[in-house]
C-alpha positions in Angstrom: -3.5 47.5 10.8 -6.9 48.0 9.3 -9.0 45.6 7.1 -7.7 47.3 4.0 -4.1 46.9 4.8 -4.7 43.1 5.5 -6.4 42.8 2.2 -3.5 44.5 0.4 -0.9 42.5 2.0 -2.8 39.3 1.2 -2.9 40.5 -2.5 0.8 41.2 -2.4 1.6 37.8 -0.9 -0.6 36.1 -3.2 1.2 38.0 -6.2 4.6 37.1 -4.8 3.5 33.2 -4.7 2.4 33.6 -8.2 5.4 35.0 -9.4 7.4 32.0 -8.2 5.2 30.0 -10.3 3.8 27.6 -7.6 0.4 28.3 -8.8 1.0 28.2 -12.5 -1.8 27.2 -14.9 0.5 24.4 -16.2 0.0 22.6 -12.8 3.6 21.5 -13.2 4.8 22.4 -9.9 1.7 20.9 -8.1 2.1 17.6 -9.9 6.0 17.8 -8.9 5.0 18.3 -5.5 2.6 15.7 -5.4 4.9 13.3 -6.9 7.5 14.2 -4.4 4.8 13.6 -1.5 3.8 10.5 -2.7 7.6 9.1 -2.9 8.4 10.4 0.7 5.0 8.8 1.7 6.2 5.4 0.3 9.4 5.9 2.4 7.0 6.7 5.6 4.6 3.9 4.9 6.8 1.1 3.9 9.3 0.0 6.7 10.0 -3.9 6.0 13.5 -3.9 4.4 12.6 -7.0 2.3 9.4 -5.4 0.9 11.5 -2.2 0.1 14.0 -4.2 -1.8 11.2 -5.7 -3.7 8.9 -2.7 -4.4 10.7 0.6 -3.9 12.5 0.9 -7.6 9.2 -0.4 -9.2 7.0 2.0 -7.4 9.6 5.0 -7.6 9.8 4.4 -11.7 6.1 4.5 -11.8 5.4 0.8 -12.1 2.6 1.1 -9.3 0.5 -2.0 -10.1 3.6 -4.3 -10.3 4.9 -3.0 -6.8 1.6 -3.9 -5.3 1.6 -7.3 -6.9 5.1 -7.9 -5.8 4.2 -6.7 -2.2 1.5 -9.5 -2.1 3.8 -12.1 -3.7 6.2 -11.3 -0.9 3.5 -11.7 1.8 2.3 -14.9 0.3 6.0 -16.2 0.0 6.5 -15.4 3.9 3.5 -17.2 4.7 4.7 -20.2 2.6 7.8 -20.3 4.8 5.7 -21.0 7.9 3.8 -23.7 6.1 7.1 -25.4 4.7 5.9 -28.8 5.0 2.6 -28.2 2.9 4.4 -26.5 0.0 4.0 -29.8 -2.0 0.1 -29.5 -1.5 0.2 -26.5 -4.1 -1.6 -24.3 -1.6 -1.0 -20.8 -2.6 -2.7 -17.5 -2.6 -6.1 -17.3 -0.8 -6.0 -21.1 -0.3 -2.7 -20.7 1.6 -3.7 -18.0 3.8 -6.9 -19.6 4.7 -4.9 -22.6 5.7 -2.1 -20.7 7.5 -4.5 -18.6 9.5 -7.7 -20.8 10.0 -9.0 -20.3 13.6 -9.4 -24.3 14.2 -5.9 -24.9 13.7 -3.6 -22.1 12.6 0.0 -22.4 11.6 0.3 -18.8 12.1 -1.5 -17.9 15.4 -1.9 -14.1 16.2 -3.3 -14.7 19.7 -4.2 -17.6 22.3 -7.4 -18.2 20.8 -8.7 -18.5 24.1 -12.2 -16.6 23.6 -14.6 -15.8 21.0 -13.0 -12.5 20.4 -9.6 -14.0 19.8 -11.2 -16.4 17.6 -12.9 -13.7 15.6 -9.7 -11.7 15.3 -7.8 -14.7 13.8 -10.8 -15.2 11.4 -10.9 -11.5 10.6 -7.2 -11.3 9.7 -7.6 -14.6 7.6 -10.6 -12.9 5.8 -8.7 -9.7 5.4 -5.4 -11.4 4.0 -7.3 -13.8 1.9 -9.5 -10.9 0.3 -6.3 -8.9 -0.4 -4.8 -11.6 -2.1 -8.0 -12.4 -4.2 -9.0 -8.6 -4.7 -5.9 -6.9 -5.1 -3.0 -9.2 -5.9 -4.9 -11.4 -8.4 -6.1 -8.5 -10.9 -2.7 -7.1 -11.0 -1.2 -10.7 -11.7 -3.7 -11.7 -14.3 -4.6 -8.4 -16.3 -1.6 -7.0 -18.3 -3.3 -3.5 -18.5 -4.0 -2.8 -14.8 -2.9 0.6 -13.6 -2.5 1.9 -10.4 -2.0 5.7 -9.4 0.9 6.3 -6.8 -2.0 7.0 -4.2 -4.0 3.7 -5.0 -0.8 1.7 -4.7 0.2 3.2 -1.3 -3.3 2.9 0.2 
């Protein structure tokens, strides 16, 4: 096969693909594939049954910000269960996470805390989770017009 034959074959294949409507100007098929991909990606990423029960329908129905908010509320409630005796203190959100994961006396201990690296890991996860509650959950919980794309909600 020479170069001209290869070019002709590629033109025929491209023409066939266009005839199928895959690359239509309306962009409908690409958007449909993107939505299907995001839906399948949700099922690949989210594996916790409790979280799926709380968020899948919201996510699939296009309520992405609410699904993200519910995810963090679910996490917050799990952490509250570990801190049962302190529920009456009113600890919630970032304060609850800081209390539960503090390296000095954690309720939820990620490791043996026997060296600086393990203390850093405990502190780092505390800061990450606290930051997620403050920077991800709170804006969605307090802003009625907050919107998320499918991709933003998943990542």
